[in-house]
N, C-alpha and C positions, 0 to 999 in steps of 0.2 A: 496439796493449792497452790493454784497457778497465781505468780506473784506481780507477772507481767511485769517482768526485769529482761525477757530475751530481747538481744539486740542492741538495750540498752548501755549507754558508757558512763562509766565510774571514775574518779581520780579520790586515789586514797594514798594522802600523805603519812609518812611513817609507817608504811605498807612492808616493810620488808622483816618482820616481827612480828611476834607476840599478835595483837589484835587488831593492827592492821592487816596485819598477815590472812588471818584467820576471816577476816571478812572477806579479803579479795577473794579466797576459797568461796564463801557461802557464797558473792554474788556472782563469781564463776560458774558453780553447778548450777544456779539459775538462769545459767545462758546470758551472764553481760560480758561485755568489753572490759576488761579493768587495766587502768595505770595504775602502778603504783611507785610511788619516791620514796626515798631515801637520800643519806649519805653519803654511805658506804658501799661503791658501784658492786664491790666484788658480791657482798652477802645478799644487795639488791637481786643482782641478776642470779644467785642461783635460787633465790627467793619464788621467784618470775619463773624460771624453767620447773622448778619441784611443781607450784601450782596447776602450772598449763597441763603437767600431764596428769597430775590430780582428777582435773575437772574436764579438761578438753579445750576451754576457754584459751581466750585471746588473753594472755597476760605482758602488759608491752614494762618495762621497768626503765624510768627517767629518772636519774640521778639528778636530786637539787636538794638545795639548803633553802625548806620557808623561811627562816630567818631573811633572807636574802630576795630584796625585790627582784632582781633582775631572774633568778632561776624560778620564782613563781610565774613569771613571766613566761617563761621557755616551758616551765611544763604545761600549763592552759594552751599553751598555741599550740605546743605540740599534739597536745592530747586529739584538738580542736582541728589541728590541720590531718591528722592522720585518718578522724573517724568521721570528720564533718558533724559533728554535737557532742553534747556533754548534758548527762541526767543527774547526776550523782556528784556530790561533792563530799567525802568522809574527811574532815579532819582531824586527824588523828595525831600529829606528829608532837613530840613531847616526852619529857624524861621529869621523873618526879625531882624535886627540888625541896628538902623539907630544913629548914634551920629557925634557931633563933632568931630574932630579929635584929639586936646588935652584933650579929657575926656576918650580915648579908650586906656588902657593900653595893656602891651604886649601878658597879661593871656587872654584878651577878645579877640584879634586879633588869637591869634593862636586859641582858642576854636571854632572861627567862620570858618575859613580854614579848622579846622581838619574836622567842620560837613559838611561845604559845599564843600569845594573842594578837600580834601583827603578822604573824605566818595566816591565823584564820583571815586577819581583816582583807589581806591581799588578796588571799586565793579564792574569798566569796567574792569580793569585787570584780576581781578579771573572769569569775563563772557568772554572774549575775547576767549578760546580755545572750548566753548559750542557753543558761536554764530558762530562759524566759520562753525559749520557742514554742516549746510546749507542755510548759511547766515542768519542775526538775524538784530535788531535793535535795539538802547540806545539812548533815549530821556534825556535829560536834562530838568529841569524845573529850570527854571532861573526869573529875572526881568528885567525890562525895563531899570533898571539904570543900566545895565551890560554895556548897550550902550549911555544911557545919564545921568551918576553920577551928581548928585544936591549936593549942600552943605550941610554939618550933614547928609549925607549919609554911612558912616565906619561905621564899617567893611562891612556889607553885599555888598555896590556896586564895591568893589574891590574884597573878594571873587567870584562874581558873574560874572565878567568879564575876570578874571581867569576862570573860567567854560564856556563862550561864546569862548575863545581861546581854549581850550582843545576840545572844541564840534567840532569846524574848522580842527583843527592841524593832528584830527584822526578820521577826516570823508575823508582825503584824504589820511593819513595811513592804514585804514583797507576796502576800497574801492575794495582794488582786492581781497581780500576776501568775498567782496558780504556783507560785515558788515554796514551797514547806521546807520550816526551819525547826529543828530537834535537836536536842543533847543527850546524851546519854552519861552518867556519873557513875564511874566506876570505883568500885573498892578495892580489896584485894583480890587479885587476879592473877594466872601463873604468866610467866612471862622469863624475855631470856633476861632480863636485868636480873629479876631473881635467883636465876640459876649459875650467873655469874658469881654474882654475890657467896652462892652456896658453894660454889665452887673457891671461890678465897677462901672462906672459913673452912671447908673440911668438916668432918666431923658426922653424923648420921648421913640416913639415905636420904635422896631429895623428897621423897614421900615423907619422910618422919621429918622432913624442914620444913613443909609444908604445914603439915597437920601442926605443928609448933606455932606459927603463925596465927594460923586459925585460930588455935585455943591463946594466943598471947593476946589480940585484937577481938578476942569473946564474940566470934563470927556466929549469930545466931543458929543456920546451919549446917555450924560446923566444917566447914570445911574452904580451902579456894578454889576461887572461881574459874573456870575452864574460859580459855581464849575465846573458843568456838561459840561458847553459849553468848557472851556480847556480841560476836559476829555475827549471829543471827539474828539478833536482835537489832542490829545495826540495818541488816539486810530487808528485812521486814519494814520499818520505820521508811528506807529506802522507796519501798513497793508501793503500787496500786493499793494493796491490802491495808495501805496506812494513809489513803488520802485524806481523809477527815481529821488527820492529826497532826496538829504545828504547834510550836510556843511550849512544848512540854520537856523536861528535862527526867529524866527517868534514871531511877538510881538501879543499878544491877552490882551487888554487893552484898549478897547474901544474906539481906535483912541487917546489917552493920552499923546504916547510919539510925539518927535519933530523931531523925525529920522526913517527911514525905517528898 
């Protein structure tokens, strides 16, 4: 199936590991030029080189912290300066912060909102003039707590719920410009963050560690999801094959969420 992504230009925040990296690989295989950003320059550059070798695509690393407005300006500016266009924005930057409400300080709330919500707001605002040129696509990576927040799930569940509201509002506001805005809400997905926790804990093999997580969360499909599965879904949503899809928040969670 031709997804119509050859020659398109995509920016992926949080692109050095996990879902961001898998999305870059998937888009690269479809012939897109991909800019990935992250805060750790060494990890970012290594990821870009590996993805380029695997896909033959042009993968450009730009070190940036999306919680800082100037970094976002540089990210979008350098992308358009290099390629002359921008077609796809994937807002993926963020880590999970889930704690009891009374333990979360004002500073922790602000840090989470700056990274996950305002990072997306700033990126989208700067991308819109370029996405308008030929109609583009924004995909916000959130989690299923945005729809169904649990106890001790803040600040992440709140910032992600705000991201879902942003997705729906902008899908309506930008539709006349043929800019589509969608979200992917992840459940339990394999990631470097989980693997670092596994290494710190020691004990069973990584496969057993993930199997235990799937049992603890009672995931109906009985396993933890692969980052590549989410990356392929994001790539589809970014493509011309999804041209009539906007304003949706798709669960990629193995059936874990109790709500659609």
